[in-house]
Structure formats: C-alpha cells, structure tokens
C-alpha positions as CSV (number, residue, x, y, z in Angstrom):
1,M,-17.3,-3.1,34.7
2,H,-20.6,-3.6,32.9
3,R,-19.2,-2.1,29.8
4,L,-16.2,-4.4,30.0
5,V,-18.4,-7.4,30.4
6,A,-20.5,-6.4,27.5
7,A,-17.5,-5.8,25.3
8,L,-16.1,-9.3,26.2
9,V,-19.5,-10.8,25.3
10,V,-19.5,-9.1,21.9
11,L,-16.0,-10.3,21.2
12,A,-16.8,-13.8,22.3
13,G,-19.8,-13.8,20.1
14,A,-17.9,-12.5,17.1
15,A,-15.2,-15.1,17.7
16,A,-17.8,-17.9,17.9
17,I,-19.4,-16.7,14.6
18,C,-16.0,-16.6,12.9
19,N,-15.2,-20.1,14.2
20,L,-18.5,-21.4,13.0
21,A,-17.9,-19.9,9.6
22,H,-14.5,-21.6,9.4
23,A,-16.0,-24.9,10.5
24,Q,-18.7,-24.6,7.8
25,Y,-16.1,-23.7,5.1
26,P,-16.9,-23.8,2.3
27,N,-20.6,-22.8,2.2
28,R,-20.6,-21.2,-1.3
29,P,-18.7,-21.5,-4.6
30,I,-14.9,-20.8,-4.6
31,R,-13.3,-18.5,-7.3
32,F,-10.1,-20.0,-8.7
33,I,-8.2,-17.4,-10.6
34,V,-6.0,-18.7,-13.4
35,P,-3.5,-16.1,-14.8
36,F,-3.6,-17.5,-18.4
37,P,-6.2,-17.8,-21.2
38,P,-8.3,-20.9,-21.8
39,G,-6.8,-23.8,-23.6
40,G,-3.3,-23.8,-22.3
41,L,-1.6,-26.1,-19.8
42,A,-2.4,-23.9,-16.8
43,D,-6.0,-23.7,-17.7
44,V,-6.3,-27.5,-18.3
45,L,-4.6,-28.0,-14.9
46,G,-6.9,-25.6,-13.1
47,R,-10.0,-27.2,-14.6
48,T,-8.8,-30.7,-14.0
49,L,-8.0,-30.1,-10.3
50,S,-11.2,-28.0,-9.8
51,A,-13.4,-30.7,-11.1
52,H,-11.9,-33.3,-8.8
53,V,-11.6,-31.2,-5.6
54,T,-15.2,-29.9,-5.9
55,P,-16.8,-33.1,-4.6
56,A,-14.5,-33.2,-1.6
57,L,-15.3,-29.6,-0.6
58,G,-19.0,-29.9,-1.4
59,Q,-19.0,-26.6,-3.3
60,Q,-18.2,-25.8,-6.9
61,I,-14.7,-24.3,-7.7
62,I,-15.2,-21.9,-10.6
63,V,-12.2,-21.2,-12.8
64,D,-11.8,-17.5,-13.7
65,N,-9.2,-16.8,-16.4
66,R,-7.6,-13.4,-15.9
67,S,-4.6,-13.3,-18.3
68,G,-2.2,-10.5,-19.0
69,A,0.9,-8.8,-17.8
70,D,2.7,-12.1,-17.1
71,G,0.1,-13.0,-14.6
72,A,0.3,-9.7,-12.6
73,I,-3.3,-8.9,-13.3
74,A,-4.5,-12.1,-11.7
75,A,-2.1,-11.7,-8.8
76,E,-3.3,-8.2,-8.0
77,I,-6.9,-9.3,-8.1
78,T,-6.1,-12.0,-5.6
79,M,-4.1,-9.7,-3.4
80,K,-7.0,-7.3,-3.0
81,A,-9.6,-10.1,-2.4
82,A,-11.0,-11.0,1.0
83,A,-8.8,-13.5,2.8
84,D,-11.7,-15.9,3.5
85,G,-10.8,-18.8,1.3
86,Y,-13.3,-18.0,-1.4
87,T,-10.7,-16.6,-3.7
88,I,-7.7,-18.7,-4.6
89,F,-5.0,-18.2,-7.2
90,M,-2.9,-20.3,-9.5
91,G,0.4,-18.7,-8.9
92,T,3.3,-19.5,-11.2
93,N,6.9,-18.4,-11.7
94,S,5.7,-15.7,-14.1
95,P,3.8,-13.5,-11.7
96,L,5.6,-14.5,-8.5
97,S,9.2,-14.9,-9.7
98,A,9.6,-13.1,-13.0
99,V,7.4,-9.9,-12.4
100,P,9.2,-9.0,-9.1
101,S,12.5,-9.6,-10.9
102,F,11.9,-7.7,-14.1
103,R,10.2,-4.6,-12.6
104,K,11.9,-1.9,-10.6
105,K,8.7,-1.3,-8.6
106,P,6.6,-4.6,-8.6
107,P,2.9,-4.2,-7.8
108,Y,3.1,-6.7,-5.0
109,D,5.4,-8.7,-2.7
110,P,5.2,-12.4,-3.6
111,V,6.2,-13.3,0.0
112,T,4.1,-11.0,2.1
113,N,1.0,-10.3,-0.1
114,F,-0.1,-13.9,-0.5
115,T,-0.8,-17.0,1.6
116,P,0.9,-20.2,0.3
117,I,-1.4,-23.2,0.2
118,T,0.3,-26.0,-1.8
119,S,2.6,-26.6,-4.7
120,L,0.8,-28.1,-7.7
121,G,3.8,-29.1,-9.7
122,R,6.1,-28.2,-12.6
123,P,5.6,-27.9,-16.3
124,V,8.3,-29.8,-18.2
125,F,10.7,-27.7,-20.2
126,F,13.3,-29.0,-22.6
127,L,16.1,-27.5,-24.6
128,F,15.2,-28.1,-28.2
129,V,17.4,-27.7,-31.3
130,H,16.6,-27.9,-35.0
131,P,17.7,-31.3,-36.4
132,S,19.9,-29.6,-39.0
133,M,22.2,-28.6,-36.1
134,P,25.2,-31.0,-36.1
135,V,24.8,-31.5,-32.3
136,R,23.3,-34.2,-30.1
137,T,24.5,-33.0,-26.7
138,V,24.6,-29.7,-24.8
139,D,28.4,-29.8,-24.9
140,E,28.3,-30.2,-28.7
141,L,25.9,-27.3,-28.9
142,V,28.2,-25.1,-26.9
143,Q,31.2,-26.0,-29.0
144,Y,29.2,-25.4,-32.2
145,A,28.0,-22.0,-31.0
146,R,31.5,-20.9,-30.0
147,A,32.8,-21.9,-33.4
148,N,30.0,-19.9,-35.1
149,P,29.6,-16.7,-33.1
150,G,26.4,-14.8,-33.8
151,K,25.1,-17.5,-36.2
152,V,22.9,-19.4,-33.7
153,A,19.5,-17.8,-33.1
154,Y,17.4,-18.8,-30.1
155,G,13.7,-18.0,-29.5
156,T,11.9,-17.2,-26.2
157,G,8.2,-17.3,-25.8
158,N,7.9,-16.9,-22.0
159,T,9.7,-15.5,-19.0
160,T,11.2,-18.9,-18.1
161,A,12.9,-19.2,-21.5
162,I,14.2,-15.6,-21.4
163,V,15.9,-16.0,-18.0
164,A,17.1,-19.6,-18.5
165,T,18.7,-18.9,-21.9
166,A,20.3,-15.8,-20.5
167,Q,21.8,-17.8,-17.7
168,F,23.0,-20.5,-20.1
169,R,24.4,-18.0,-22.6
170,M,26.3,-16.2,-19.8
171,L,27.7,-19.4,-18.2
172,A,28.7,-21.0,-21.5
173,K,30.1,-17.7,-22.8
174,L,28.1,-17.9,-26.0
175,D,27.5,-15.2,-28.7
176,I,24.0,-16.2,-29.8
177,T,21.1,-14.1,-31.2
178,H,17.9,-13.6,-29.2
179,V,14.6,-13.6,-31.1
180,P,11.6,-12.9,-28.7
181,Y,8.1,-14.3,-29.4
182,K,4.7,-14.0,-27.8
183,G,4.3,-17.6,-26.7
184,D,5.7,-21.1,-27.4
185,N,3.5,-21.8,-30.5
186,P,5.1,-19.2,-32.8
187,T,8.5,-20.1,-31.3
188,T,8.0,-23.7,-32.2
189,Q,6.8,-22.8,-35.7
190,D,10.0,-20.9,-36.4
191,L,12.2,-23.5,-34.8
192,V,10.7,-26.3,-36.9
193,G,11.0,-24.1,-39.9
194,G,14.7,-23.6,-39.4
195,R,14.5,-19.9,-38.7
196,L,15.7,-20.6,-35.2
197,Q,18.4,-23.1,-34.1
198,M,17.5,-23.6,-30.4
199,A,15.0,-22.7,-27.7
200,F,14.0,-23.6,-24.2
201,M,10.3,-24.5,-24.4
202,A,7.5,-26.3,-22.7
203,T,6.6,-29.8,-24.0
204,V,3.5,-28.6,-25.8
205,P,3.8,-28.3,-28.7
206,G,7.6,-29.0,-29.0
207,Y,7.5,-32.5,-27.7
208,G,5.2,-33.7,-30.4
209,Q,7.5,-32.2,-33.0
210,A,10.4,-33.9,-31.4
211,R,8.7,-37.3,-31.6
212,E,8.2,-36.8,-35.3
213,G,11.9,-36.0,-35.8
214,K,11.2,-32.3,-36.6
215,L,13.1,-31.2,-33.4
216,R,15.7,-32.7,-31.1
217,I,15.7,-32.6,-27.3
218,L,19.1,-32.1,-25.6
219,A,18.3,-31.5,-22.0
220,T,15.5,-30.7,-19.5
221,L,15.3,-27.5,-17.4
222,L,13.7,-29.2,-14.4
223,P,15.9,-30.4,-11.5
224,Q,15.1,-34.1,-12.3
225,R,14.9,-35.9,-15.6
226,S,11.5,-36.2,-17.2
227,A,9.7,-39.5,-17.9
228,M,8.7,-38.0,-21.3
229,A,12.4,-38.0,-22.4
230,P,14.4,-40.0,-19.8
231,D,17.6,-39.9,-21.9
232,A,17.6,-36.1,-21.8
233,P,19.9,-35.0,-18.9
234,T,19.3,-32.1,-16.6
235,M,21.3,-28.9,-17.1
236,A,23.2,-29.7,-13.9
237,E,24.1,-33.1,-15.3
238,V,25.7,-31.6,-18.3
239,G,27.8,-29.1,-16.3
240,Y,25.5,-26.1,-16.0
241,P,24.0,-26.2,-12.4
242,G,24.0,-22.4,-12.6
243,V,21.0,-22.6,-14.8
244,S,19.0,-22.4,-11.6
245,I,15.5,-21.2,-12.5
246,Y,12.7,-23.5,-13.5
247,P,8.9,-23.2,-14.1
248,W,6.5,-24.0,-11.2
249,I,2.8,-23.7,-10.5
250,A,1.2,-23.5,-7.0
251,L,-1.9,-22.5,-5.1
252,F,-2.2,-19.3,-3.2
253,G,-4.7,-17.1,-1.5
254,P,-4.6,-13.5,-0.3
255,A,-2.4,-12.7,2.7
256,R,-3.5,-13.7,6.2
257,M,-5.9,-16.5,5.2
258,P,-7.1,-18.6,8.3
259,Q,-4.8,-21.5,8.7
260,D,-7.6,-24.0,9.1
261,I,-8.9,-23.1,5.7
262,V,-5.4,-23.2,4.2
263,Q,-4.8,-26.7,5.6
264,R,-8.2,-27.9,4.3
265,L,-7.5,-26.7,0.8
266,A,-3.9,-28.1,0.9
267,R,-5.2,-31.5,2.0
268,E,-7.9,-31.7,-0.7
269,F,-5.7,-30.5,-3.6
270,N,-2.8,-32.8,-2.5
271,A,-5.2,-35.8,-2.4
272,V,-6.1,-35.2,-6.0
273,L,-2.5,-34.6,-7.1
274,N,-1.6,-38.0,-5.5
275,R,-4.2,-39.9,-7.4
276,P,-2.5,-42.3,-9.9
277,D,-5.1,-41.5,-12.7
278,I,-4.7,-37.8,-12.3
279,S,-0.9,-38.0,-12.1
280,E,-0.7,-40.1,-15.2
281,N,-3.0,-37.8,-17.2
282,L,-1.1,-34.7,-16.2
283,N,2.3,-36.3,-16.9
284,K,1.1,-37.1,-20.5
285,Q,0.4,-33.4,-20.9
286,G,3.9,-32.3,-19.8
287,F,3.2,-31.5,-16.2
288,V,4.8,-33.2,-13.2
289,P,2.4,-33.1,-10.2
290,V,4.2,-32.1,-7.0
291,G,2.2,-31.3,-3.8
292,S,3.6,-29.7,-0.7
293,T,2.8,-28.3,2.7
294,P,2.1,-24.5,2.9
295,A,5.4,-24.0,4.6
296,E,7.3,-25.9,1.9
297,L,5.6,-23.7,-0.8
298,G,6.6,-20.6,1.1
299,E,10.2,-21.6,1.0
300,L,10.0,-22.4,-2.7
301,V,8.7,-18.9,-3.4
302,K,11.6,-17.4,-1.5
303,T,14.3,-19.5,-3.0
304,Q,13.1,-19.2,-6.6
305,L,12.6,-15.4,-6.2
306,E,16.2,-15.1,-5.0
307,A,17.4,-17.3,-7.9
308,W,15.4,-15.3,-10.5
309,R,16.6,-11.9,-9.2
310,K,20.2,-13.1,-9.2
311,A,19.8,-14.5,-12.7
312,V,18.3,-11.3,-14.1
313,R,21.0,-9.2,-12.4
314,E,23.9,-11.4,-13.5
315,A,22.6,-11.8,-17.1
316,G,22.3,-8.1,-17.4
317,I,18.5,-8.2,-18.2
318,P,17.3,-4.6,-17.8
319,Q,14.5,-4.0,-15.4
320,T,11.4,-2.1,-16.6
321,D,9.3,0.6,-14.8
C-alpha cells in the first residue's frame, strides 16, 4: 500500500509539473522549420508571420530554412522532434501531398506523423500562355492544342505544376510536350522567351510578366477566383473540375502535441492572418491567407492527399523508390 501511495504521489507530481510547463508555454524560443530556401514566398510568409506572432507569445520564433527533397528533409526533422511545441513546421502540398504520392515508400505518413495546427493559406497559381498563342480562353487553348498535336510545349517548375498539368492533359485529351524545370524562375524565362507555350505557375514572377503583356493569364488553379486577376476563371468554371489539386501551406508540429499548445498556436497564428494589413500585404505577394481549426486542417490533409494520389495514378505518373 505504501508503495502504491508513493507511486501515485510521483505520478501526481509529474502531472503537475507537465501541466505547469504547458501553462507557462512558451518559456523559450520556438523553432519554425521552413522547407524552402530564403527569399521565396514560403520564406517571406514564415518570417512575416513569425515577426507578428512573437509578441503575442512572448518568445521569439526563429525561422530555420531546411530545403531539399520537395520538403521531405524538413518534414522528417519535424517528425523526429520532441512534441512539446518548440518545433513547428511549415507544411505544404509538396512534402505532405506530393512526396507521399510520388514515392513508393514515403519516409513518413502525413496524417499520423504530424499534428495539424492551422491552415495558413494558398499560393495563387495561374495558367499562363505566351502571347503569341492565338488563344484567350482555356477552351481556345484546348482546341489549338488538339489541332496542333505535339507542338505545344509546357513547363513545370514544381510538384503542383507537374500534377495539375498532367490532370489537365489527361482530361482534355491533349498531346502536349512536357519540359521540366527546377523552379518557376527558369520556367518563366523560357515561357516569356517563347520556348514554351504554356505553364501552370505561381504568381511570382509570372504575374509581373503578365501585367507587362509578356504573358497571358487564362485561369486560376485555386478553387476561387483571385483578386489579382478577377477575370481569370477557375478550372472548374471552364469545364475542368477534375483538375482537383491545388497548392496549400499550413502549420504543423510533431505527432501527439499537447492540445492546449496546439490551440494556443492556432489562435495566435489565426489572429495574425486575420489582420487586414497582413492580409493585404500577403495578397499583393500572391498568397491568400486562410486560417482554420486544427480539425479542419486535418481534413484538408486527408482530402488533398487522396486527390493527389488519385491524380498521380490516373495521369500515369510513375512512382519513384
């Protein structure tokens, strides 16, 4: 009996210490892993949010850029970290939708190996064409490509572009030529130069080229029209709802994070996302802020993972080891 009482006292003490630690969270800096190099949209987003959430938490959020392997390197670091709220991760469709879809044996499970905290939003993607193309709508593009099999070249600089164009090509029954690139910058250069005829790309740098008349926007890949080009319809509006994948960015931690910490982080990040000045600034950079509850983010991960896997399978994109 004495041993039982002693054990209960120890457990009660440990629980009290744990609860105290949670109540005092955070009491040291937080590591925010961003799976892309400095200077890009994800990095700008991470640093913008970190700078504004830091005062609310009373501790500095330090951005740690860990690029490579479509974000899988950063995801694995997060997965192996302590689930105490001091390591958080900017998860995107690349490591959490594309990697599990492209690989036969993914290094992690995006549903079970991470704790969803909140959605951050969606990068704006457009379908761009070179202005020499005699098309101003998606339907005209489809008709032109069908009349000129094999003569339309499209570029892809990221996983979103690869899968979205594969879906579009399959649904529209197009014979078009794929030219892969390492990023949207070289894709944009060749599209502006006329070496490509079309590409799904993020707004930077394509949007600036479109404003100068060097490219033309036909549609947006997001589920809703973008304020940056409100006349550009969604792919569903132009008859291709089957182009069902889109880019997204969200906040995660390692699996089994304490829910009080999860809720605190979700509350503070959502508060910043809802600020008009922050929202306006991010929109100008081609990013639509969209917050969420942890549960809503968990459902997004599941539905987009299913959509990506289906798209990869139906488009015949081979999986790698």
